C-alpha positions in Angstrom: -0.1 0.0 0.0 1.3 3.4 -0.9 -0.2 6.1 1.4 -0.3 6.9 5.1 -2.0 6.0 8.5 -3.1 8.2 11.5 -4.9 7.9 14.8 -6.6 10.2 17.2 -8.4 9.6 20.4 -11.7 12.2 20.8 -13.6 12.6 24.1 -16.9 11.6 22.5 -18.8 8.6 21.8 -18.5 6.8 18.6 -22.0 7.3 17.1 -21.3 11.1 17.5 -17.8 11.2 16.2 -19.0 9.1 13.2 -22.1 11.2 12.4 -19.9 14.6 12.5 -16.9 13.0 10.5 -19.3 11.4 7.7 -21.3 14.6 7.3 -19.2 15.8 4.5 -20.6 19.1 4.8 -18.2 19.5 7.8 -15.1 19.1 5.8 -14.1 22.9 5.8 -13.9 22.6 9.4 -11.7 19.5 9.5 -9.6 19.7 6.2 -7.8 22.9 5.9 -7.8 23.3 2.3 -11.4 22.4 1.6 -13.3 25.7 1.0 -16.9 24.1 -0.2 -18.5 20.7 -0.7 -21.9 20.1 -2.5 -23.9 16.8 -2.4 -24.4 15.6 -5.8 -26.8 12.8 -5.4 -30.1 12.6 -3.9 -31.3 10.5 -0.8 -29.7 9.4 2.2 -25.9 9.0 2.5 -24.5 5.7 1.7 -22.2 3.6 -0.8 -22.5 5.5 -4.0 -23.4 9.0 -2.7 -21.1 11.7 -4.6 -20.1 15.0 -3.7 -17.9 17.7 -5.5 -15.1 19.3 -3.2 -13.4 22.5 -3.8 -10.1 23.0 -2.4 -7.8 25.9 -2.2 -3.9 24.9 -3.0 -1.3 27.2 -3.6 -3.6 30.0 -3.9 -5.7 28.2 -6.6 -9.1 26.5 -6.6 -9.4 22.9 -7.7 -12.5 20.8 -7.8 -12.8 16.9 -7.4 -15.4 14.4 -7.2 -15.7 12.3 -4.1 -17.7 9.0 -3.7 -18.7 7.1 -0.7 -17.2 3.7 -1.4 -17.9 2.1 1.8 -20.5 2.9 4.7 -21.3 1.3 7.9 -22.6 3.6 10.8 -21.2 4.0 13.4 -18.2 1.9 12.7 -16.7 2.8 9.5 -16.8 4.7 6.0 -14.4 5.4 3.2 -14.7 7.9 0.7 -12.5 8.0 -2.5 -11.7 10.2 -5.8 -10.1 9.4 -8.9 -8.1 12.2 -10.7 -5.7 11.7 -13.8 -5.8 8.0 -13.2 -4.6 7.9 -9.5 -7.4 6.8 -7.2 -7.1 7.9 -3.4 -9.3 6.3 -0.6 -9.4 7.5 2.9 -10.9 5.0 5.1 -12.1 5.8 8.8 -13.0 3.5 11.5 -14.3 4.4 14.7 -13.7 2.4 17.8 -14.9 2.6 21.3 -12.0 3.4 23.6 -11.5 4.6 27.3 -15.0 6.3 27.5 -14.5 8.1 23.9 -13.6 6.9 20.4 -10.3 6.1 18.5 -10.2 7.1 15.1 -7.9 5.5 12.6 -7.4 6.8 9.1 -5.8 4.9 6.3 -5.2 6.9 3.2 -4.4 4.5 0.3 -3.2 5.8 -3.0 -3.5 3.5 -6.2 -2.7 3.9 -9.7 -1.9 1.4 -12.7 0.9 1.4 -15.4 3.4 4.3 -15.1 1.2 6.4 -12.9 2.1 4.1 -10.2 5.5 5.5 -10.1 3.7 8.7 -9.1 1.7 7.4 -6.2 4.6 7.9 -3.5 4.8 11.5 -4.5 0.7 11.7 -4.4 0.9 10.2 -1.0 3.3 12.6 0.2 1.5 15.6 -0.8 -1.8 14.4 0.5 0.0 13.6 4.0 1.3 17.0 3.9 -1.9 18.6 3.3 -4.4 16.2 5.1 -2.1 14.5 7.3 -3.4 16.7 10.4 -7.1 16.5 9.8 -7.6 14.1 12.6 -6.4 16.7 15.0 -8.7 19.1 13.5 -11.6 16.7 13.9 -10.8 15.9 17.3 -10.6 19.8 17.9 -14.2 20.7 16.3 -16.0 17.6 18.0 -14.7 18.5 21.6 -15.3 22.1 21.1 -18.7 21.6 19.7 -19.6 19.4 22.8 -18.2 21.9 25.1 -20.4 24.6 23.8 -23.4 22.2 24.2 -22.7 21.9 27.9 
């Protein structure tokens, strides 16, 4: 596998962490470069639900289409995107731990042919841009819970 992994413990129950994390409209609070996200499909969220994500990178906006490729509330979901022959999948699992939730992220970058040579570079860029987003998720959820108390 080419990609990276991250783990974060969040002081909230798995169902709340899953609900917030899998609500793609919360992405601008979690991912620093995301400036907008729009749901493209009708109906409830599940496998096959698609979104258009807008990111600002190096001063320019870029759009990509994301698709939910696995969805098992409140335990796991995965979202993927394919661009220029390189497929990226972010898989999140939510496990009860010490009165809160351990969130495990696996980012997997895949490609075939000559594009496969690019996967370590793409993984490195993604890790630099998105590698801290579980810390942002933790902060957003824990601050939200504090304001409700």
